C-alpha positions as CSV (number, residue, x, y, z in Angstrom):
1,M,-10.6,-29.3,15.6
2,S,-9.6,-25.9,14.3
3,S,-8.3,-23.2,16.5
4,P,-10.5,-20.2,17.1
5,T,-9.8,-17.2,15.0
6,P,-8.0,-14.6,17.2
7,A,-9.9,-11.4,17.8
8,P,-8.5,-8.4,15.9
9,A,-6.2,-6.2,18.0
10,A,-7.9,-3.1,19.4
11,P,-6.8,0.1,17.8
12,R,-4.1,1.9,19.7
13,P,-5.4,5.0,21.5
14,V,-4.4,8.3,19.9
15,R,-1.5,9.8,21.9
16,V,-1.6,13.5,22.5
17,L,1.1,15.7,24.0
18,L,-0.4,18.8,25.7
19,V,1.9,21.6,26.7
20,E,0.1,24.2,28.8
21,D,1.5,26.2,31.7
22,D,-1.8,27.0,33.3
23,E,-2.5,24.2,35.7
24,L,-6.3,24.5,35.7
25,M,-6.5,24.6,31.9
26,R,-3.9,21.7,31.6
27,R,-6.0,19.5,33.9
28,S,-9.3,20.5,32.3
29,F,-8.1,19.9,28.7
30,S,-6.5,16.5,29.8
31,V,-9.7,15.3,31.5
32,S,-11.9,16.4,28.6
33,L,-9.7,14.7,25.9
34,E,-9.4,11.5,27.9
35,R,-13.2,11.4,28.0
36,Y,-13.1,11.3,24.2
37,G,-10.7,8.4,24.3
38,Y,-7.4,10.1,23.8
39,T,-4.3,9.3,25.8
40,V,-2.9,12.5,27.1
41,R,0.6,13.3,28.3
42,A,0.8,16.8,29.8
43,A,3.7,19.2,30.3
44,A,3.8,22.5,32.1
45,D,6.6,24.2,30.1
46,G,8.3,24.1,26.8
47,L,11.5,22.3,27.8
48,T,9.6,19.5,29.6
49,G,7.3,19.3,26.5
50,L,10.4,19.0,24.2
51,E,11.8,16.2,26.4
52,S,8.6,14.3,26.4
53,F,8.3,14.7,22.6
54,R,11.8,13.3,22.2
55,D,11.2,10.4,24.6
56,E,7.8,9.2,23.3
57,D,5.8,8.8,20.1
58,F,2.8,11.1,19.8
59,D,0.1,11.4,17.2
60,L,-0.6,15.0,17.8
61,L,0.8,18.0,19.7
62,I,-1.2,20.8,21.3
63,L,1.1,23.7,22.2
64,D,0.2,26.9,24.1
65,V,2.0,29.9,22.6
66,M,3.0,31.5,26.0
67,L,5.1,29.0,27.8
68,P,8.0,29.5,30.4
69,G,11.5,28.6,29.3
70,L,10.8,27.6,25.7
71,D,7.7,29.2,24.3
72,G,5.3,27.3,22.0
73,I,6.6,28.8,18.8
74,G,10.2,27.8,19.7
75,L,9.0,24.4,20.7
76,C,7.1,24.0,17.4
77,R,10.3,24.9,15.5
78,K,12.2,22.3,17.4
79,V,9.6,19.7,16.6
80,R,9.7,20.5,12.9
81,E,13.4,19.9,12.8
82,T,12.8,16.2,13.1
83,S,9.1,15.5,12.8
84,L,6.0,16.1,10.7
85,V,3.6,15.3,13.5
86,P,0.4,17.4,13.4
87,V,0.7,20.5,15.6
88,L,-2.2,22.6,17.0
89,M,-1.3,25.9,18.6
90,M,-3.3,27.6,21.3
91,S,-3.2,31.4,21.8
92,A,-4.8,33.1,24.8
93,R,-4.8,36.5,23.3
94,G,-5.8,35.7,19.7
95,D,-3.0,38.0,18.8
96,G,-2.4,38.1,15.1
97,L,1.4,38.1,15.5
98,D,1.2,35.0,17.7
99,I,-1.0,33.2,15.2
100,V,1.2,34.1,12.3
101,A,4.4,33.2,14.1
102,G,2.9,29.8,15.1
103,L,1.8,29.0,11.6
104,E,5.2,30.1,10.2
105,A,6.9,27.9,12.7
106,G,5.1,24.9,11.2
107,A,1.9,24.6,13.1
108,D,-1.0,23.1,11.1
109,D,-3.8,25.0,12.8
110,Y,-4.6,27.1,15.9
111,V,-7.4,27.8,18.4
112,V,-7.9,30.9,20.6
113,K,-8.5,30.3,24.3
114,P,-10.9,30.0,26.0
115,V,-11.9,27.2,23.6
116,D,-15.0,25.0,23.8
117,T,-14.1,21.3,24.1
118,N,-16.2,20.3,21.2
119,V,-14.4,22.8,19.0
120,L,-11.0,21.6,20.2
121,V,-11.9,18.0,19.5
122,A,-13.3,18.9,16.1
123,R,-9.9,20.5,15.2
124,I,-8.0,17.5,16.6
125,R,-10.1,15.1,14.5
126,S,-9.5,17.2,11.4
127,L,-5.8,17.2,11.9
128,L,-5.8,13.4,12.5
129,R,-7.8,12.8,9.3
130,R,-5.1,14.8,7.4
131,A,-2.4,12.8,9.0
132,T,-3.9,9.5,7.9
133,Y,-5.2,10.9,4.5
134,A,-5.3,8.5,1.6
135,P,-6.2,9.9,-1.9
136,A,-9.1,8.7,-3.9
137,P,-8.3,6.4,-6.8
138,A,-8.5,9.2,-9.3
139,V,-7.1,12.7,-8.8
140,G,-8.3,15.5,-11.0
141,H,-11.3,16.0,-13.3
142,A,-12.3,12.8,-15.1
143,T,-14.0,12.9,-18.5
144,A,-14.9,10.4,-21.1
145,D,-11.9,11.4,-23.1
146,D,-9.6,11.9,-20.1
147,P,-10.4,9.6,-17.2
148,G,-7.8,11.4,-15.0
149,P,-4.8,10.0,-13.3
150,S,-5.2,6.5,-11.8
151,E,-4.1,5.5,-8.4
152,G,-0.4,5.5,-8.1
153,E,0.2,7.8,-11.1
154,L,3.1,10.1,-11.2
155,L,2.0,13.7,-11.7
156,T,4.5,16.2,-13.1
157,F,4.3,20.0,-12.9
158,G,7.6,21.4,-14.2
159,D,10.3,20.0,-11.9
160,L,7.7,19.1,-9.3
161,T,6.6,15.4,-9.2
162,L,3.8,13.9,-7.0
163,H,3.1,10.2,-6.7
164,T,-0.6,10.0,-5.9
165,G,-0.4,6.5,-4.5
166,G,2.7,6.7,-2.3
167,L,2.2,10.4,-1.6
168,D,5.8,11.0,-2.5
169,V,6.8,14.5,-3.5
170,A,10.1,15.6,-5.2
171,V,11.5,18.7,-6.7
172,G,14.2,18.2,-9.3
173,G,14.4,14.6,-8.3
174,T,15.1,15.5,-4.6
175,P,12.5,14.2,-2.1
176,V,10.6,16.9,-0.2
177,A,9.1,16.2,3.2
178,L,5.7,17.8,3.7
179,T,3.5,18.0,6.8
180,P,0.1,16.3,6.5
181,T,-1.6,19.6,6.0
182,E,1.0,20.8,3.4
183,L,0.6,17.5,1.5
184,K,-3.2,17.6,1.5
185,L,-3.1,21.2,0.3
186,L,-0.7,20.2,-2.6
187,L,-3.0,17.3,-3.5
188,E,-5.9,19.8,-3.7
189,F,-4.0,22.0,-6.0
190,A,-2.8,19.0,-8.1
191,A,-6.4,17.9,-8.5
192,H,-7.2,21.2,-10.1
193,P,-4.0,22.3,-12.0
194,G,-4.2,25.8,-13.5
195,I,-7.6,26.4,-11.8
196,V,-7.9,29.2,-9.2
197,L,-8.9,27.9,-5.8
198,E,-10.5,30.4,-3.4
199,R,-9.3,30.5,0.2
200,H,-12.7,29.5,1.6
201,T,-12.7,26.5,-0.7
202,L,-9.3,25.5,0.6
203,L,-10.4,26.0,4.2
204,R,-13.3,23.7,3.6
205,N,-11.5,21.0,1.6
206,V,-8.2,20.9,3.4
207,W,-8.9,22.1,6.9
208,D,-12.4,20.7,7.1
209,Y,-13.8,24.0,8.2
210,G,-17.6,23.9,7.9
211,W,-17.7,27.6,8.8
212,D,-15.8,30.7,7.8
213,G,-12.3,30.3,9.1
214,D,-9.2,32.4,9.3
215,S,-7.7,32.6,5.8
216,R,-4.3,33.2,7.3
217,V,-3.9,29.5,7.8
218,V,-4.2,29.1,4.1
219,D,-1.8,31.9,3.3
220,L,0.8,30.7,5.7
221,C,0.6,27.1,4.5
222,V,0.9,28.2,0.9
223,Q,4.0,30.3,2.0
224,R,5.5,27.2,3.6
225,L,4.8,25.1,0.5
226,R,6.4,27.7,-1.7
227,G,9.5,27.5,0.5
228,K,9.7,23.8,-0.2
229,L,8.5,23.5,-3.8
230,G,9.8,26.8,-5.3
231,R,8.5,30.3,-5.1
232,D,6.8,30.3,-8.5
233,R,5.1,26.9,-8.4
234,I,1.9,28.3,-6.7
235,E,0.6,31.5,-8.2
236,T,-1.3,34.1,-6.3
237,V,-4.4,35.5,-8.1
238,R,-5.1,38.7,-6.3
239,G,-8.6,39.0,-4.9
240,F,-9.4,35.4,-5.6
241,G,-6.9,32.8,-4.3
242,Y,-4.2,30.5,-5.6
243,K,-3.5,28.1,-8.4
244,L,-0.8,25.5,-9.2
245,R,1.1,26.2,-12.4
246,R,1.0,23.4,-14.9
């Protein structure tokens, strides 16, 4: 008599680190996210959040900008020294300087408080999709004469190489570590080399914005990519958007 086939293991709940100093908001966000099935670890200040991050594995970080001790921007910088985990920043003021500073520190996206739970969850899901992104078998425009690169092909743009299967990136043979958002942005450019991509197109295809979003997230992510790939690899076409040099 054959043994019964074991049931597949249940997927591990997504673990979220929430760092928010306002007790009411911290509790409200934690309860709301747990209702959606997330496992939430909450911290009330930046140093405690950093300690939690170093002690445990998280799938996503939600960091308030204004935190006692170590603010959210400083915490994001500390995280980026060792990790590419998706980071969502929260700003109570919607201050442009706060937003830009958070994105420059390595955050993938931001929301302005007060934020509706549905919007927050939508942003979280978008970040998690980028973190688990797998490219389609073909990247680029396929034609009868040119079927496009196949899965696992090595694409080359000057000294920049991109392996579409393993999602490995190198410049001059040296591996480059990209966050999930930076990687998906590069894949979007690599799928359309030499073609100008408008900011709203990138917001839709990379950030999954189904509405008009803040184009600063695009500009700051392009800036970070340039810092890692070379200043001249991604060209600005004023009044339109960006394109990847062939």
